[in-house]
Every structure is written in structure tokens, then in C-alpha cells.
N, CA, C and O of each residue as an XYZ file, in Angstrom:
820
protein
N     -21.717     81.195     63.264
C     -22.875     80.437     62.779
C     -23.297     80.916     61.389
O     -23.488     80.112     60.476
N     -23.441     82.251     61.237
C     -23.847     82.813     59.955
C     -22.808     82.523     58.878
O     -23.149     82.168     57.750
N     -21.542     82.677     59.237
C     -20.467     82.413     58.276
C     -20.432     80.937     57.887
O     -20.179     80.596     56.732
N     -20.687     80.066     58.864
C     -20.672     78.629     58.583
C     -21.788     78.251     57.618
O     -21.567     77.510     56.661
N     -22.978     78.760     57.873
C     -24.109     78.493     56.971
C     -23.834     79.049     55.586
O     -24.124     78.410     54.575
N     -23.272     80.248     55.554
C     -22.928     80.852     54.265
C     -21.982     79.955     53.475
O     -22.171     79.744     52.277
N     -20.975     79.434     54.146
C     -20.000     78.583     53.466
C     -20.626     77.282     52.979
O     -20.259     76.769     51.922
N     -21.575     76.748     53.752
C     -22.265     75.531     53.318
C     -23.054     75.782     52.034
O     -23.012     74.981     51.100
N     -23.772     76.901     52.002
C     -24.547     77.242     50.804
C     -23.608     77.536     49.647
O     -23.870     77.151     48.508
N     -22.511     78.221     49.946
C     -21.555     78.557     48.900
C     -20.937     77.299     48.315
O     -20.734     77.210     47.104
N     -20.640     76.339     49.157
C     -20.095     75.069     48.678
C     -21.118     74.326     47.819
O     -20.768     73.706     46.814
N     -22.386     74.397     48.230
C     -23.459     73.805     47.429
C     -23.518     74.467     46.052
O     -23.714     73.793     45.041
N     -23.347     75.796     46.019
C     -23.373     76.518     44.748
C     -22.229     76.094     43.840
O     -22.399     75.976     42.626
N     -21.073     75.868     44.428
C     -19.903     75.440     43.651
C     -20.186     74.117     42.938
O     -19.732     73.902     41.815
N     -20.933     73.242     43.591
C     -21.178     71.908     43.051
C     -22.492     71.793     42.270
O     -22.894     70.693     41.892
N     -23.149     72.910     42.032
C     -24.399     72.883     41.254
C     -24.330     73.930     40.145
O     -25.187     74.808     40.045
N     -23.312     73.820     39.331
C     -23.109     74.790     38.258
C     -24.301     74.845     37.303
O     -24.555     75.877     36.682
N     -25.026     73.739     37.187
C     -26.184     73.698     36.282
C     -27.290     74.683     36.709
O     -28.140     75.050     35.898
N     -27.275     75.105     37.974
C     -28.318     76.011     38.475
C     -27.873     77.464     38.491
O     -28.666     78.338     38.841
N     -26.639     77.746     38.127
C     -26.113     79.105     38.249
C     -26.923     80.126     37.457
O     -27.220     81.208     37.964
N     -27.277     79.798     36.241
C     -28.001     80.758     35.406
C     -29.328     81.173     36.023
O     -29.628     82.362     36.132
N     -30.114     80.192     36.423
C     -31.426     80.490     37.009
C     -31.289     81.232     38.330
O     -32.044     82.165     38.602
N     -30.334     80.823     39.146
C     -30.172     81.453     40.449
C     -29.681     82.890     40.326
O     -30.063     83.743     41.127
N     -28.852     83.164     39.348
C     -28.409     84.543     39.139
C     -29.567     85.426     38.709
O     -29.677     86.565     39.163
N     -30.431     84.920     37.843
C     -31.606     85.683     37.415
C     -32.524     85.950     38.606
O     -32.997     87.072     38.784
N     -32.777     84.939     39.412
C     -33.643     85.096     40.581
C     -33.031     86.059     41.595
O     -33.735     86.881     42.182
N     -31.728     85.955     41.797
C     -31.063     86.791     42.789
C     -31.062     88.266     42.395
O     -31.177     89.142     43.252
N     -30.933     88.534     41.111
C     -30.823     89.921     40.644
C     -32.176     90.498     40.253
O     -32.512     91.614     40.648
N     -32.951     89.750     39.486
C     -34.183     90.286     38.911
C     -35.462     89.669     39.476
O     -36.562     90.075     39.100
N     -35.328     88.695     40.373
C     -36.512     88.019     40.891
C     -37.502     88.940     41.583
O     -38.709     88.708     41.525
N     -36.998     89.994     42.243
C     -37.905     90.904     42.957
C     -38.863     91.614     41.999
O     -39.938     92.055     42.406
N     -38.470     91.724     40.727
C     -39.361     92.359     39.762
C     -40.670     91.610     39.591
O     -41.684     92.204     39.225
N     -40.656     90.308     39.853
C     -41.873     89.515     39.727
C     -42.920     89.910     40.759
O     -44.115     89.697     40.552
N     -42.469     90.488     41.873
C     -43.435     90.925     42.878
C     -44.316     92.059     42.357
O     -45.476     92.184     42.749
N     -43.760     92.876     41.480
C     -44.573     93.917     40.874
C     -45.742     93.330     40.103
O     -46.857     93.847     40.163
N     -45.480     92.238     39.372
C     -46.551     91.578     38.620
C     -47.568     90.935     39.553
O     -48.770     90.976     39.289
N     -47.086     90.336     40.653
C     -48.002     89.705     41.604
C     -48.890     90.735     42.292
O     -50.085     90.500     42.474
N     -48.321     91.863     42.672
C     -49.118     92.911     43.326
C     -50.112     93.506     42.339
O     -51.255     93.791     42.695
N     -49.671     93.691     41.092
C     -50.593     94.189     40.070
C     -51.747     93.216     39.875
O     -52.900     93.630     39.759
N     -51.440     91.933     39.840
C     -52.492     90.916     39.731
C     -53.394     90.952     40.959
O     -54.605     90.758     40.856
N     -52.795     91.203     42.124
C     -53.573     91.298     43.348
C     -54.575     92.439     43.294
O     -55.721     92.288     43.715
N     -54.136     93.589     42.770
C     -55.056     94.722     42.610
C     -56.171     94.377     41.628
O     -57.338     94.677     41.879
N     -55.817     93.751     40.520
C     -56.811     93.403     39.493
C     -57.889     92.494     40.070
O     -59.078     92.688     39.821
N     -57.464     91.508     40.837
C     -58.407     90.579     41.456
C     -59.185     91.253     42.581
O     -60.363     90.960     42.781
N     -58.538     92.145     43.309
C     -59.189     92.833     44.432
C     -60.425     93.600     43.985
O     -61.383     93.735     44.747
N     -60.408     94.098     42.762
C     -61.540     94.860     42.241
C     -62.813     94.031     42.156
O     -63.912     94.584     42.119
N     -62.675     92.719     42.124
C     -63.830     91.829     41.982
C     -64.307     91.258     43.316
O     -65.267     90.489     43.348
N     -63.650     91.626     44.417
C     -64.004     91.068     45.712
C     -65.222     91.764     46.304
O     -65.489     92.922     45.982
N     -65.969     91.068     47.168
C     -67.151     91.683     47.788
C     -66.808     92.968     48.544
O     -67.564     93.940     48.503
N     -65.668     92.966     49.230
C     -65.225     94.168     49.946
C     -64.122     94.846     49.134
O     -62.994     95.001     49.600
N     -64.470     95.244     47.916
C     -63.477     95.767     46.972
C     -62.705     96.973     47.506
O     -61.484     97.009     47.349
N     -63.359     97.975     48.138
C     -62.574     99.129     48.604
C     -61.438     98.752     49.555
O     -60.330     99.276     49.438
N     -61.709     97.847     50.492
C     -60.641     97.436     51.414
C     -59.600     96.589     50.699
O     -58.404     96.738     50.951
N     -60.031     95.713     49.821
C     -59.088     94.872     49.090
C     -58.189     95.716     48.194
O     -56.987     95.468     48.103
N     -58.772     96.709     47.535
C     -57.979     97.590     46.666
C     -57.045     98.459     47.499
O     -55.902     98.698     47.111
N     -57.533     98.934     48.648
C     -56.663     99.707     49.535
C     -55.475     98.854     49.991
O     -54.351     99.346     50.096
N     -55.733     97.578     50.260
C     -54.645     96.669     50.633
C     -53.650     96.504     49.489
O     -52.444     96.425     49.720
N     -54.150     96.450     48.260
C     -53.269     96.328     47.092
C     -52.413     97.577     46.926
O     -51.232     97.491     46.588
N     -53.013     98.728     47.165
C     -52.251     99.981     47.097
C     -51.132     99.960     48.137
O     -49.992    100.328     47.851
N     -51.477     99.523     49.351
C     -50.459     99.470     50.402
C     -49.400     98.422     50.098
O     -48.234     98.619     50.441
N     -49.767     97.320     49.469
C     -48.781     96.295     49.120
C     -47.675     96.895     48.260
O     -46.507     96.534     48.400
N     -48.050     97.814     47.369
C     -47.052     98.472     46.518
C     -46.310     99.565     47.282
O     -45.079     99.593     47.301
N     -47.069    100.465     47.912
C     -46.452    101.598     48.610
C     -45.658    101.120     49.819
O     -44.561    101.611     50.084
N     -46.219    100.157     50.552
C     -45.534     99.650     51.741
C     -44.205     99.008     51.423
O     -43.267     99.087     52.217
N     -44.117     98.374     50.271
C     -42.841     97.768     49.865
C     -41.785     98.847     49.646
O     -40.633     98.688     50.050
N     -42.178     99.933     49.012
C     -41.242    101.053     48.803
C     -40.830    101.675     50.132
O     -39.664    102.018     50.331
N     -41.796    101.820     51.041
C     -41.501    102.366     52.368
C     -40.512    101.457     53.110
O     -39.570    101.931     53.745
N     -40.745    100.153     53.016
C     -39.868     99.192     53.698
C     -38.436     99.290     53.191
O     -37.489     99.266     53.977
N     -38.282     99.399     51.882
C     -36.931     99.502     51.309
C     -36.266    100.802     51.749
O     -35.073    100.823     52.053
N     -37.043    101.891     51.781
C     -36.495    103.166     52.228
C     -36.045    103.122     53.679
O     -34.950    103.585     54.000
N     -36.871    102.574     54.559
C     -36.497    102.455     55.966
C     -35.314    101.516     56.149
O     -34.491    101.711     57.044
N     -35.232    100.510     55.309
C     -34.128     99.562     55.424
C     -32.787    100.229     55.185
O     -31.777     99.810     55.749
N     -32.766    101.248     54.368
C     -31.505    101.935     54.114
C     -30.933    102.537     55.390
O     -29.716    102.594     55.566
N     -31.807    102.984     56.275
C     -31.345    103.531     57.556
C     -30.698    102.434     58.401
O     -29.681    102.657     59.059
N     -31.306    101.244     58.372
C     -30.759    100.124     59.141
C     -29.430     99.676     58.555
O     -28.472     99.417     59.284
N     -29.381     99.588     57.226
C     -28.154     99.155     56.543
C     -26.981    100.051     56.934
O     -25.894     99.564     57.245
N     -27.208    101.350     56.917
C     -26.117    102.292     57.233
C     -25.745    102.233     58.702
O     -24.577    102.389     59.058
N     -26.745    102.005     59.567
C     -26.463    101.960     60.999
C     -25.658    100.713     61.372
O     -24.739    100.786     62.188
N     -26.006     99.568     60.773
C     -25.318     98.315     61.095
C     -23.962     98.227     60.401
O     -22.968     97.811     60.998
N     -23.939     98.628     59.128
C     -22.687     98.676     58.342
C     -21.942     97.340     58.341
O     -20.738     97.294     58.595
N     -22.654     96.273     58.058
C     -22.022     94.955     58.001
C     -21.411     94.728     56.628
O     -22.116     94.860     55.628
N     -20.144     94.398     56.538
C     -19.522     94.168     55.229
C     -20.126     92.961     54.521
O     -20.646     92.045     55.158
N     -20.049     92.977     53.210
C     -20.487     91.816     52.432
C     -19.619     90.604     52.784
O     -18.450     90.760     53.137
N     -20.182     89.407     52.689
C     -19.392     88.221     53.065
C     -18.109     88.077     52.264
O     -17.083     87.661     52.803
N     -18.157     88.417     50.975
C     -16.955     88.258     50.160
C     -15.895     89.305     50.479
O     -14.769     89.217     49.991
N     -16.255     90.311     51.306
C     -15.262     91.305     51.714
C     -14.429     90.815     52.892
O     -13.346     91.339     53.155
N     -14.937     89.808     53.601
C     -14.225     89.323     54.784
C     -13.853     87.845     54.707
O     -12.946     87.396     55.407
N     -14.545     87.091     53.863
C     -14.254     85.665     53.723
C     -13.466     85.439     52.437
O     -13.746     86.061     51.413
N     -12.496     84.562     52.493
C     -11.635     84.313     51.330
C     -12.009     82.992     50.652
O     -12.460     82.047     51.298
N     -11.808     82.958     49.338
C     -12.010     81.733     48.579
C     -13.464     81.340     48.391
O     -13.775     80.159     48.240
N     -14.364     82.331     48.398
C     -15.783     82.010     48.209
C     -16.190     82.282     46.759
O     -15.605     83.122     46.075
N     -17.202     81.548     46.318
C     -17.728     81.703     44.960
C     -18.735     82.846     44.947
O     -19.676     82.852     45.741
N     -18.547     83.809     44.056
C     -19.479     84.934     43.923
C     -19.933     84.969     42.470
O     -19.120     85.132     41.560
N     -21.236     84.815     42.262
C     -21.765     84.658     40.910
C     -22.322     85.939     40.315
O     -22.705     85.960     39.145
N     -22.374     87.007     41.100
C     -22.905     88.280     40.614
C     -21.860     89.367     40.827
O     -20.846     89.152     41.491
N     -22.121     90.532     40.255
C     -21.194     91.647     40.422
C     -21.063     92.012     41.900
O     -22.059     92.074     42.621
N     -19.859     92.246     42.336
C     -19.618     92.589     43.737
C     -20.042     94.028     44.002
O     -19.757     94.935     43.220
N     -20.726     94.211     45.115
C     -21.246     95.524     45.467
C     -20.422     96.122     46.604
O     -19.899     95.401     47.453
N     -20.315     97.438     46.608
C     -19.549     98.116     47.651
C     -20.414     98.496     48.843
O     -19.890     98.936     49.866
N     -21.740     98.331     48.729
C     -22.602     98.713     49.839
C     -22.632     97.614     50.898
O     -22.041     96.549     50.721
N     -23.327     97.887     51.994
C     -23.334     96.958     53.121
C     -24.337     95.834     52.915
O     -25.149     95.859     51.990
N     -24.259     94.833     53.816
C     -24.918     93.560     53.584
C     -26.192     93.327     54.386
O     -27.060     92.573     53.946
N     -26.326     93.960     55.555
C     -27.416     93.634     56.482
C     -28.315     94.842     56.722
O     -27.839     95.936     57.027
N     -29.613     94.630     56.581
C     -30.335     93.499     55.996
C     -30.348     93.604     54.469
O     -30.066     94.667     53.915
N     -30.666     92.529     53.809
C     -30.700     92.509     52.348
C     -31.885     93.312     51.809
O     -33.029     93.067     52.192
N     -31.610     94.272     50.920
C     -32.689     95.044     50.284
C     -33.621     94.132     49.495
O     -34.839     94.311     49.523
N     -33.055     93.158     48.794
C     -33.880     92.237     48.017
C     -34.825     91.458     48.923
O     -35.996     91.268     48.594
N     -34.308     91.007     50.071
C     -35.146     90.242     50.992
C     -36.207     91.125     51.643
O     -37.335     90.682     51.856
N     -35.859     92.356     51.957
C     -36.842     93.288     52.510
C     -37.975     93.516     51.508
O     -39.151     93.504     51.870
N     -37.602     93.722     50.255
C     -38.608     93.887     49.203
C     -39.506     92.658     49.118
O     -40.730     92.775     49.058
N     -38.893     91.491     49.113
C     -39.647     90.240     49.007
C     -40.565     90.046     50.205
O     -41.729     89.678     50.045
N     -40.045     90.293     51.408
C     -40.848     90.115     52.614
C     -42.023     91.077     52.674
O     -43.129     90.684     53.043
N     -41.792     92.326     52.318
C     -42.864     93.321     52.355
C     -43.936     93.016     51.312
O     -45.130     93.095     51.601
N     -43.510     92.670     50.106
C     -44.470     92.375     49.047
C     -45.283     91.129     49.364
O     -46.494     91.102     49.146
N     -44.622     90.097     49.878
C     -45.335     88.868     50.226
C     -46.361     89.131     51.323
O     -47.487     88.638     51.255
N     -45.975     89.903     52.328
C     -46.921     90.252     53.398
C     -48.076     91.073     52.836
O     -49.228     90.878     53.223
N     -47.767     91.987     51.927
C     -48.820     92.779     51.294
C     -49.816     91.915     50.544
O     -51.018     92.181     50.567
N     -49.324     90.888     49.883
C     -50.213     89.963     49.166
C     -51.121     89.205     50.133
O     -52.276     88.925     49.811
N     -50.604     88.874     51.311
C     -51.439     88.204     52.317
C     -52.496     89.154     52.869
O     -53.600     88.730     53.212
N     -52.157     90.435     52.955
C     -53.156     91.420     53.402
C     -54.283     91.513     52.379
O     -55.455     91.579     52.751
N     -53.937     91.520     51.097
C     -54.963     91.512     50.051
C     -55.813     90.255     50.178
O     -57.039     90.313     50.076
N     -55.159     89.124     50.400
C     -55.869     87.844     50.492
C     -56.856     87.817     51.651
O     -57.851     87.093     51.609
N     -56.581     88.602     52.678
C     -57.484     88.657     53.834
C     -58.870     89.134     53.431
O     -59.861     88.791     54.076
N     -58.939     89.927     52.363
C     -60.223     90.476     51.917
C     -60.744     89.787     50.661
O     -61.727     90.230     50.065
N     -60.078     88.695     50.258
C     -60.457     88.044     49.005
C     -60.710     86.559     49.156
O     -60.873     86.046     50.263
N     -60.738     85.879     48.021
C     -61.038     84.459     47.996
C     -59.834     83.638     47.593
O     -58.704     83.928     47.985
N     -60.093     82.603     46.801
C     -59.046     81.653     46.453
C     -57.932     82.274     45.620
O     -56.755     82.014     45.866
N     -58.294     83.087     44.643
C     -57.263     83.644     43.762
C     -56.291     84.544     44.513
O     -55.082     84.387     44.340
N     -56.764     85.492     45.351
C     -55.797     86.278     46.128
C     -54.929     85.422     47.040
O     -53.746     85.707     47.220
N     -55.513     84.371     47.619
C     -54.703     83.487     48.472
C     -53.647     82.758     47.656
O     -52.524     82.561     48.121
N     -54.002     82.357     46.443
C     -53.033     81.693     45.568
C     -51.882     82.642     45.231
O     -50.724     82.227     45.179
N     -52.204     83.907     45.003
C     -51.164     84.900     44.729
C     -50.270     85.086     45.951
O     -49.055     85.233     45.818
N     -50.870     85.081     47.143
C     -50.091     85.240     48.369
C     -49.162     84.049     48.590
O     -48.012     84.218     48.995
N     -49.662     82.851     48.324
C     -48.816     81.658     48.447
C     -47.659     81.732     47.447
O     -46.513     81.446     47.792
N     -47.970     82.118     46.209
C     -46.918     82.256     45.190
C     -45.888     83.295     45.613
O     -44.688     83.098     45.426
N     -46.359     84.403     46.185
C     -45.447     85.449     46.647
C     -44.559     84.975     47.779
O     -43.384     85.335     47.843
N     -45.113     84.170     48.674
C     -44.326     83.642     49.792
C     -43.238     82.703     49.296
O     -42.090     82.786     49.733
N     -43.600     81.816     48.386
C     -42.613     80.889     47.820
C     -41.522     81.659     47.082
O     -40.334     81.363     47.218
N     -41.943     82.652     46.299
C     -40.965     83.451     45.561
C     -40.041     84.196     46.513
O     -38.841     84.293     46.256
N     -40.581     84.726     47.614
C     -39.762     85.448     48.590
C     -38.683     84.546     49.170
O     -37.529     84.953     49.306
N     -39.058     83.329     49.507
C     -38.086     82.390     50.062
C     -37.026     82.008     49.034
O     -35.848     81.874     49.365
N     -37.452     81.833     47.787
C     -36.508     81.453     46.726
C     -35.531     82.597     46.449
O     -34.329     82.374     46.309
N     -36.054     83.817     46.373
C     -35.188     84.978     46.127
C     -34.190     85.143     47.277
O     -33.009     85.405     47.049
N     -34.666     84.989     48.498
C     -33.777     85.114     49.655
C     -32.662     84.070     49.601
O     -31.494     84.384     49.832
N     -33.032     82.833     49.297
C     -32.014     81.780     49.188
C     -31.047     82.079     48.046
O     -29.843     81.853     48.169
N     -31.573     82.583     46.946
C     -30.730     82.878     45.787
C     -29.684     83.942     46.114
O     -28.564     83.886     45.605
N     -30.041     84.912     46.961
C     -29.080     85.954     47.337
C     -27.888     85.353     48.102
O     -26.758     85.822     47.971
N     -28.153     84.326     48.889
C     -27.063     83.639     49.586
C     -26.319     82.727     48.613
O     -25.090     82.655     48.636
N     -27.059     82.044     47.773
C     -26.484     81.095     46.810
C     -25.453     81.775     45.907
O     -24.397     81.206     45.630
N     -25.758     82.993     45.447
C     -24.838     83.677     44.530
C     -23.687     84.342     45.264
O     -22.789     84.907     44.639
N     -23.712     84.276     46.596
C     -22.597     84.805     47.376
C     -22.740     86.234     47.832
O     -21.793     86.796     48.381
N     -23.907     86.850     47.622
C     -24.065     88.278     47.919
C     -24.383     88.568     49.372
O     -24.106     89.668     49.850
N     -24.966     87.594     50.102
C     -25.412     87.846     51.476
C     -25.200     86.634     52.372
O     -25.135     85.494     51.912
N     -25.094     86.920     53.663
C     -25.162     85.876     54.674
C     -26.619     85.442     54.840
O     -27.526     86.210     54.523
N     -26.856     84.225     55.331
C     -28.237     83.806     55.616
C     -28.950     84.750     56.579
O     -30.145     85.007     56.432
N     -28.220     85.264     57.558
C     -28.825     86.201     58.510
C     -29.294     87.486     57.856
O     -30.276     88.086     58.293
N     -28.599     87.911     56.809
C     -28.988     89.131     56.092
C     -30.363     88.983     55.454
O     -31.193     89.888     55.527
N     -30.593     87.837     54.829
C     -31.859     87.642     54.111
C     -32.988     87.281     55.074
O     -34.137     87.666     54.858
N     -32.665     86.543     56.132
C     -33.691     86.212     57.122
C     -34.212     87.479     57.785
O     -35.421     87.675     57.914
N     -33.293     88.328     58.201
C     -33.690     89.604     58.804
C     -34.455     90.463     57.804
O     -35.433     91.121     58.159
N     -34.004     90.451     56.557
C     -34.679     91.243     55.527
C     -36.117     90.816     55.337
O     -37.007     91.663     55.261
N     -36.364     89.512     55.257
C     -37.730     89.014     55.097
C     -38.608     89.440     56.269
O     -39.734     89.897     56.073
N     -38.091     89.287     57.486
C     -38.867     89.616     58.677
C     -39.122     91.118     58.791
O     -40.228     91.543     59.123
N     -38.104     91.907     58.517
C     -38.253     93.364     58.610
C     -39.246     93.867     57.562
O     -40.121     94.679     57.863
N     -39.101     93.379     56.334
C     -40.023     93.800     55.281
C     -41.456     93.445     55.613
O     -42.356     94.270     55.450
N     -41.681     92.206     56.083
C     -43.034     91.775     56.434
C     -43.585     92.591     57.599
O     -44.755     92.972     57.592
N     -42.743     92.860     58.601
C     -43.187     93.613     59.768
C     -43.600     95.033     59.392
O     -44.619     95.533     59.868
N     -42.817     95.674     58.545
C     -43.149     97.038     58.131
C     -44.462     97.060     57.350
O     -45.283     97.959     57.529
N     -44.652     96.066     56.485
C     -45.885     96.003     55.699
C     -47.106     95.824     56.600
O     -48.122     96.493     56.408
N     -47.013     94.935     57.569
C     -48.152     94.662     58.447
C     -48.428     95.827     59.387
O     -49.572     96.260     59.521
N     -47.391     96.336     60.037
C     -47.579     97.451     60.970
C     -48.080     98.691     60.234
O     -48.956     99.404     60.725
N     -47.522     98.936     59.066
C     -47.964    100.089     58.280
C     -49.430     99.986     57.890
O     -50.164    100.974     57.940
N     -49.855     98.786     57.499
C     -51.262     98.592     57.129
C     -52.182     98.812     58.325
O     -53.215     99.470     58.201
N     -51.814     98.266     59.478
C     -52.631     98.438     60.672
C     -52.742     99.913     61.060
O     -53.779    100.356     61.554
N     -51.673    100.662     60.833
C     -51.673    102.079     61.200
C     -52.416    102.951     60.188
O     -53.007    103.964     60.561
N     -52.390    102.566     58.914
C     -52.882    103.452     57.851
C     -54.120    102.945     57.128
O     -54.628    103.630     56.240
N     -54.621    101.767     57.480
C     -55.691    101.174     56.678
C     -56.939    102.043     56.615
O     -57.565    102.126     55.558
N     -57.320    102.689     57.707
C     -58.527    103.519     57.686
C     -58.376    104.677     56.700
O     -59.299    104.996     55.951
N     -57.207    105.294     56.713
C     -56.956    106.401     55.789
C     -56.966    105.904     54.349
O     -57.562    106.532     53.474
N     -56.307    104.777     54.106
C     -56.231    104.238     52.752
C     -57.602    103.800     52.242
O     -57.942    104.038     51.083
N     -58.387    103.161     53.108
C     -59.726    102.732     52.702
C     -60.594    103.949     52.397
O     -61.376    103.930     51.446
N     -60.462    105.006     53.196
C     -61.237    106.225     52.953
C     -60.852    106.862     51.619
O     -61.715    107.323     50.872
N     -59.551    106.884     51.327
C     -59.096    107.461     50.055
C     -59.602    106.656     48.867
O     -60.053    107.219     47.870
N     -59.523    105.325     48.983
C     -60.019    104.475     47.904
C     -61.523    104.647     47.750
O     -62.036    104.627     46.632
N     -62.236    104.816     48.864
C     -63.680    105.056     48.796
C     -64.009    106.326     48.044
O     -64.977    106.369     47.285
N     -63.221    107.349     48.245
C     -63.449    108.612     47.522
C     -63.183    108.439     46.028
O     -63.894    108.997     45.193
N     -62.151    107.660     45.701
C     -61.876    107.394     44.291
C     -63.048    106.654     43.663
O     -63.429    106.925     42.524
N     -63.610    105.725     44.410
C     -64.734    104.936     43.885
C     -65.966    105.794     43.619
O     -66.816    105.421     42.811
N     -66.069    106.930     44.287
C     -67.212    107.820     44.085
C     -67.094    108.631     42.809
O     -68.080    109.187     42.324
N     -65.895    108.699     42.269
C     -65.679    109.473     41.036
C     -65.843    108.545     39.842
O     -65.047    107.626     39.646
N     -66.846    108.783     39.070
C     -67.215    107.842     38.006
C     -66.078    107.537     37.041
O     -65.907    106.374     36.674
N     -65.283    108.532     36.606
C     -64.197    108.190     35.667
C     -63.153    107.237     36.262
O     -62.461    106.528     35.532
N     -63.049    107.231     37.615
C     -62.030    106.410     38.269
C     -62.613    105.165     38.937
O     -61.876    104.386     39.542
N     -63.905    104.976     38.835
C     -64.576    103.914     39.570
C     -64.050    102.524     39.203
O     -64.016    101.624     40.042
N     -63.644    102.361     37.949
C     -63.155    101.045     37.525
C     -61.831    100.661     38.193
O     -61.440     99.494     38.175
N     -61.156    101.627     38.769
C     -59.917    101.311     39.505
C     -60.222    100.560     40.796
O     -59.358     99.884     41.354
N     -61.463    100.689     41.262
C     -61.859    100.088     42.536
C     -62.841     98.933     42.352
O     -62.763     97.929     43.060
N     -63.750     99.073     41.416
C     -64.770     98.061     41.212
C     -64.698     97.518     39.774
O     -64.851     98.279     38.819
N     -64.471     96.243     39.623
C     -64.457     95.628     38.289
C     -65.854     95.726     37.669
O     -66.855     95.451     38.330
N     -65.909     96.120     36.398
C     -67.174     96.203     35.708
C     -67.969     97.443     36.002
O     -69.079     97.602     35.494
N     -67.415     98.347     36.830
C     -68.133     99.585     37.107
C     -68.152    100.460     35.874
O     -67.168    100.483     35.135
N     -69.246    101.190     35.618
C     -69.320    102.040     34.431
C     -68.355    103.209     34.539
O     -68.178    103.777     35.616
N     -67.739    103.563     33.436
C     -66.867    104.730     33.406
C     -67.572    105.912     32.806
O     -68.784    105.892     32.593
N     -66.813    106.930     32.539
C     -67.408    108.126     31.928
C     -68.176    108.951     32.926
O     -68.075    108.731     34.133
N     -68.952    109.912     32.425
C     -69.710    110.812     33.275
C     -71.109    110.266     33.524
O     -71.901    110.895     34.226
């Protein structure tokens, strides 16, 4: 089933040469856009009524994504699934071939964790954080599809990656939110750092 879907997407890629440039950029560098979205999420979180929790969520959106990618490496090594182009013949591969394993996709894990983190921020915010979360979700799906489109992963690799990344982000937040909110609260008490938590807060001594 996974191989069949992969071949269908690969055949679609063969017949859409006009999209190769954009899809290669999204597949390789698209995850970098999540850094900008999370940074924007933190910036907006500072203006929310419950700023300490919103900012703590923004901190976790960044840290949780790194944690998710780190934990994913353990899964990748345990499963040890070869890349599709290592076992399937005559497929189109638009990016440099990698020697590492395929399942789950690191890019998809990053996308899933960051998108979930943006939704956690949105839980404590208004329209703008929700708009960022929607943008992050769309970007996550596009990046995941692009990884299959360029021939780097099976559909199952990216689907699992999105789910695993999102699950780690949500479970981690539920487990650590009290600690993170307390830490952000302490930062807010220090006048030189107060602007990191509250927009428009006075700095200095």
C-alpha cells in the first residue's frame, strides 16, 4: 500500500516538472519557516491577556520540536526502514540521496511538533495566534507531501512523522506546562527581562 501510494506520487512528480523547483525548496528548507512562525507566536503571545502561559507555550513550541526530533532518532534507528529509492527501481528522486533511514521522517516530525506547538500557543491567544497555527498546519502538510513528491520518503513515513511530532509536543506540554509557566513567571518578575514576557513592559532597573 505504502509503495503503491509512493509510486503514484512519484509518477505525479514526473509529470509536473514545472513544480520541481518549489517542491525541492519546500522539501529541503521548508521546515525553517516553522522557526519564523514560532518566533511570531512568541511575539504575539506577549500581548495576550494570559501572557505568561502563552509565552511558556511559545517556549515549549521551540524546545518541544527539538525534543521531538531527538526522540525520533531513537525510533528511526530502531525501525531501520530503507529509503524508498534504495528498494524501488526506476523512481524519480529530486534531492540528494541520503544514506540514513526513512521512518519516521525527521522533517515531518519537526513540522508536526511545531504545528502542534503553534496550536498550544493559540489556546491562550486570539485571532492572530490561531492564524499562525492554521498557517503552520498547512505548511506541515505541504512539507510532508513535498518529502514524498521529491522521492525521499514513503507516505507512511511522513504521516507517522506528523503524528509522532504532534503527540510529543502535546504530551510534553501537558507534563511540563506548570514548570514552564512558573519559570516564565520568574522571568517576568525580573525587570530587565520583563519585555520577554509582557509586550510594552518597562525595562531597566
